[in-house]
C-alpha positions, 0 to 999 in steps of 0.5 A: 500500500505504501509504495503506491503513488498518491493522487489528491482529489478535490471535490471528492464528495461531489460528482466529478471527484467522486467519479474519479475516486470510484474509478481509482479504487474499484477498478482492476488495477488499483494502482494509486492511493487516493487522498480525498479532500473535503471540507467535511471529513465527518460527513456521510459522503466522506465516510463512504469514500473511506469505505471505498478505501480512500484516505479522507483529509480536511481541506478548503479551497477558500483557505489556501493555508489548508491546502498544503497538507492535502498535497503533501507527498502527492504524485498527482491530483484531480482538481475540480471546483464547484461554481454552482455552490456559490455562483461567483466566477471570481471566487471560482478563479480564486479557488483555482489559483489557490489550488495551483499555488499549493500544487506547485509548492508541493511539487505535484508531478501531474495534475488534471484540472477539470476545465471548460471552454471560454465561451467568449471565443464564440460569443464575444462580450459585445455580442447581444445574442445573450446577456453579459453576466457578472460584468465580464462573462457570457457563461461564468462557470465556463469562462472562469475555468478557462481563465484559470487555466493559466494559473497552472501554467504560471505556477509551473504545475505539469497539468492536463486540461480536461474539458468536460461537458453536461452531466447526464446526472443533471437529469436526476436533479438540476435539469430533470424533466418536469410534469406539464399541466397534462401530466406528461414529463417534459424536457423543456430546454432552449436547445432547438434542434442542436445536439447537446454533448453529454457524459456520465460522471463516472466516465469523467473519472475514468478518463482522468484516471487514464490521463494520470496513468499516461503521465508525461504524454498528456502534460500540457495537453487539452483533452475535451470529452463527451459520451455522446452528442444528441439532440434533446428530442433524441434524449427525450425518446431514449428517456421514454424507452428507458423509464416506460412512460412518455417524455417529450421535448418542448423547446424554449427560446433562451430568453424564455429559459432565462425568464424563469424564476430560479437561481441560476436561470440566466447562467444556465440559459446562457450555457444552453444557448452556447451549447446550441449556437456553438454546437459544431465547434463544441462537438467537433472538439469532442472526438468520441473515438478518441475519448473511448481510446482513453476510456474503453468503457465509455457509456452511451446515453442508452447505457447510462439510462439502463444503469440509472432507470430506477434512480430516474423514476424515483427522482421524478415521482 
């Protein structure tokens, strides 16, 4: 056990970090020792990580002084921030900067930083197709991560920039279908006929693990991943078959989505509009054959649905 390389995992009790921990500790190779970092090491989620075999330690990305011990003697790291916890692009960038500095000081030899595209490369700030948010972003949780990429380069951290996409797990909660007035489940997204790139969080974890195993071959590389590119109408049809009741797609305009009264409506409306308006460049960056080369078990949407059928039904009742 002691001769295994240590991988420090931030966001370990969240979706991406949890996916990485499961990939590292439940696969056949089991070649890394996982150090799972959480603000709440006594939580049930943290105890579950311990049951899987992770070493759970306390750390807080908002408190840079707490990060040194989390990285001590670590060979590698999987790093992810959670914009939706606070919805501040500047705070997310501060957290990323703290992670980069701490990883650099500890001499981490390979970090995988979970990031996203800068949407302003496709929709500039002066483009009035969508509103500018937080003064200088189009999709803050994308753009802040993209801006934070440079912190890892500036701090000399050998880093792979892993660009993910929409989690299919969002269908269980954040962007789940809702029942219309006639009782039928609806996916009401502002995507038109454009394809939405999606992925299972466990595949993010397996891909990141393969990158860390690949070592120097992936340092400084940007790797963009997805499990499948589907129209929302096709997603609704697949959901209908999987759960055994009708799910229909009701396209909204981006403005209709942003006008909804829930936290993050403007942010998520801009996100969906970016996915739709910039569909071709976004999907083209995600070569599914190349992703499958890193993760041979890459799940299709249908395969993910089959594995989560009961969970989906329970969430929607």
